[in-house]
C-alpha positions in Angstrom: 28.2 2.3 -13.7 27.2 -0.8 -11.7 24.0 -2.6 -12.0 23.1 -1.7 -8.4 23.3 2.0 -9.2 20.7 1.6 -12.0 18.1 0.1 -9.8 15.1 2.2 -8.7 15.2 3.3 -5.0 13.4 1.1 -2.4 10.5 3.5 -2.3 9.9 3.3 -6.0 10.3 -0.5 -5.9 7.5 -0.6 -3.3 5.4 1.7 -5.5 5.9 -0.6 -8.5 4.6 -3.6 -6.6 1.6 -1.7 -5.1 0.5 -0.3 -8.4 0.6 -3.9 -9.8 -1.5 -5.1 -6.8 -3.9 -2.1 -6.9 -5.1 -2.8 -3.3 -3.7 -2.7 0.2 -1.5 -5.8 0.8 0.6 -7.5 3.4 4.2 -6.4 3.3 5.4 -9.9 2.5 3.2 -10.0 -0.6 4.4 -6.6 -1.7 8.0 -7.9 -1.4 7.3 -11.2 -3.1 5.5 -9.5 -6.0 8.4 -7.2 -6.6 10.9 -10.0 -6.5 8.8 -12.1 -9.0 8.4 -9.4 -11.6 11.0 -6.6 -11.1 14.6 -6.1 -10.4 15.5 -4.8 -7.0 16.4 -5.5 -3.4 13.2 -4.7 -1.6 12.8 -6.6 1.6 10.2 -6.7 4.5 12.6 -4.9 6.9 13.3 -2.2 4.2 9.6 -1.7 3.6 9.0 -1.3 7.4 11.8 1.2 7.6 10.3 3.1 4.6 7.0 3.4 6.4 8.7 4.6 9.6 10.6 7.2 7.7 7.5 8.4 5.8 5.5 8.6 9.0 8.2 10.8 10.6 8.2 12.9 7.4 4.4 13.3 7.4 4.5 14.4 11.1 7.0 17.1 10.2 10.8 17.4 10.4 12.2 17.5 13.9 15.7 19.1 14.0 16.4 17.4 17.3 15.5 13.9 16.0 19.0 13.2 14.6 17.5 12.0 11.4 19.3 12.5 8.1 18.1 15.9 7.0 18.0 14.6 3.4 14.8 12.8 4.4 13.1 16.1 4.7 14.6 17.7 1.6 12.0 19.5 -0.5 11.8 20.4 -4.2 9.5 22.8 -6.0 6.8 21.2 -8.0 5.1 22.9 -10.9 2.9 25.9 -10.0 -0.6 25.1 -8.8 -3.8 26.5 -10.1 -3.3 29.7 -8.1 0.2 30.2 -9.6 2.1 29.3 -6.4 4.7 26.6 -6.2 4.1 23.7 -3.8 6.9 22.0 -1.9 6.9 18.3 -2.3 9.3 15.7 -0.6 12.0 14.8 -3.0 12.3 11.3 -1.5 8.7 10.6 -2.7 8.5 12.5 -5.9 9.4 11.0 -9.3 9.6 11.8 -12.9 8.0 10.2 -16.0 9.1 11.5 -19.3 10.2 14.8 -17.7 6.9 15.3 -15.9 6.9 15.4 -12.1 4.8 12.6 -10.7 2.3 13.2 -7.9 4.3 12.9 -4.6 3.5 9.8 -2.5 4.3 8.2 0.8 4.3 4.5 1.8 1.7 4.1 4.6 -0.3 1.4 6.3 -4.0 0.5 5.7 -6.3 1.6 8.5 -8.9 -0.3 10.6 -12.4 1.1 11.1 -11.2 2.6 14.4 -8.6 4.4 12.3 -5.8 2.5 14.0 -3.0 1.4 11.6 -3.3 -2.1 10.3 0.1 -3.5 11.2 1.9 -5.3 8.4 -0.2 -3.9 5.6 1.1 -1.5 2.9 -0.6 1.1 0.8 0.1 4.3 -1.1 -0.8 7.7 0.3 -2.3 8.7 -3.1 -5.1 6.1 -2.6 -8.2 7.5 -1.0 -8.9 6.6 2.6 -11.9 4.5 1.4 -9.4 2.4 -0.6 -7.0 2.2 2.3 -9.6 1.3 4.9 -9.8 -2.5 5.6 -12.5 -4.6 7.1 -12.6 -8.4 7.1 -14.8 -8.9 4.0 -13.1 -6.1 2.1 -9.7 -7.5 3.0 -10.8 -10.8 1.6 -12.0 -9.1 -1.6 -8.6 -7.3 -1.8 -6.8 -10.6 -1.6 -8.8 -12.0 -4.5 -8.3 -8.8 -6.5 -4.6 -9.0 -5.9 -4.4 -12.6 -6.9 -6.3 -12.0 -10.1 -4.0 -9.0 -11.0 -0.9 -11.0 -10.2 -2.0 -14.0 -12.3 -2.9 -11.7 -15.2 0.4 -9.9 -15.1 2.2 -13.3 -14.9 0.4 -14.5 -18.0 1.6 -11.4 -19.9 5.1 -11.9 -18.6 5.6 -15.6 -18.0 8.6 -16.7 -16.0 9.6 -19.3 -13.5 10.1 -16.6 -10.8 6.3 -16.1 -10.4 5.4 -19.8 -10.4 5.9 -20.4 -6.7 4.0 -17.2 -5.8 1.1 -18.2 -7.9 1.0 -21.7 -6.4 0.8 -20.2 -2.9 -1.9 -17.7 -3.8 -3.9 -20.4 -5.5 -4.4 -22.2 -2.2 -6.4 -19.2 -1.0 -8.9 -19.2 -3.9 -11.8 -21.7 -4.1 -10.8 -24.2 -6.8 -7.6 -22.3 -7.3 -5.1 -25.2 -7.2 -7.1 -27.0 -10.0 -8.0 -23.9 -12.0 -6.6 -23.6 -15.5 -7.0 -19.8 -15.1 -6.2 -18.6 -11.6 -7.3 -15.0 -12.5 -10.6 -16.2 -13.6 -11.1 -18.3 -10.5 -10.2 -15.4 -8.3 -12.6 -13.1 -10.1 -15.4 -15.7 -9.8 -14.8 -15.9 -6.1 -15.3 -12.1 -5.9 -18.8 -12.6 -7.2 -19.7 -14.9 -4.3 -23.0 -13.5 -2.9 -21.9 -14.3 0.7 -18.8 -12.1 0.2 -20.9 -9.3 -1.2 -23.3 -9.6 1.7 -20.5 -9.5 4.2 -19.0 -6.4 2.6 -22.4 -4.7 2.6 -22.8 -5.4 6.3 -19.5 -3.6 6.9 -20.6 -0.4 5.1 -22.0 1.4 8.2 -18.7 0.9 10.1 -16.7 2.1 7.1 -19.0 5.1 6.5 -18.6 6.1 10.2 -14.9 5.7 10.0 -14.6 8.0 7.0 -16.8 10.6 8.7 -14.5 10.5 11.8 -11.4 10.8 9.6 -12.7 14.1 8.2 -11.8 15.7 11.5 -8.2 14.3 11.5 -5.1 16.0 10.2 -3.4 14.6 7.1 -0.8 12.7 9.1 -3.4 10.7 11.1 -5.5 10.2 8.0 -2.4 8.5 6.4 -0.8 6.7 9.3 -3.7 6.3 11.7 -4.5 7.0 15.3 -2.6 4.8 17.7 -4.8 2.5 19.8 -5.0 3.5 23.5 -4.2 0.4 25.7 -6.9 -0.4 28.2 -5.8 0.1 31.8 -6.7 -2.3 34.6 -8.1 -1.0 37.8 -8.6 2.5 38.9 -6.2 5.4 38.2 
């Protein structure tokens, strides 16, 4: 058996990195975090392809699309509370000690207008509130991600994470000089100005969540495409 065959699939690699980050993140950061801490071959193009595949899957299989039917293969999950079995996508279900994990898709974060935030990556198992990004919340997410990466690196020191940490430190007040980058990032999270900015965004976030209640699951996960403005009359 070759080493390549023992690696997790690309989707599971993306999930590993996202669970470490714990927040929506740019695709490049997801890839860099995975490269720093895990074995695998995840890349930005592969991540983009995963999201395209998962969006097609969420929209429903189209026999005329020419896509590999394996993408839409389904397996029976354990019976639900009513005794019925629920079909879950095999490409996004996993196992842990013999227990079927909750199925998941790789999807983008959403803006308050519910359009997809291009270049961002999240897990479908996260709530819409967790996947909804606004400027101040995105800043807080970046600090949370930096703190979590620094804490993980401290528990698993290695040269592979050093360059990543140095780059992230540049985005944290006092980060380049800090003896503890995680502590500096968490201190920045307590900035009253950041808290005030996040609070000011709450009405827009609340309105977005209310609008999302009327959307189907596909649009709640992958967003509503923005309608381009037309010039002149029809």
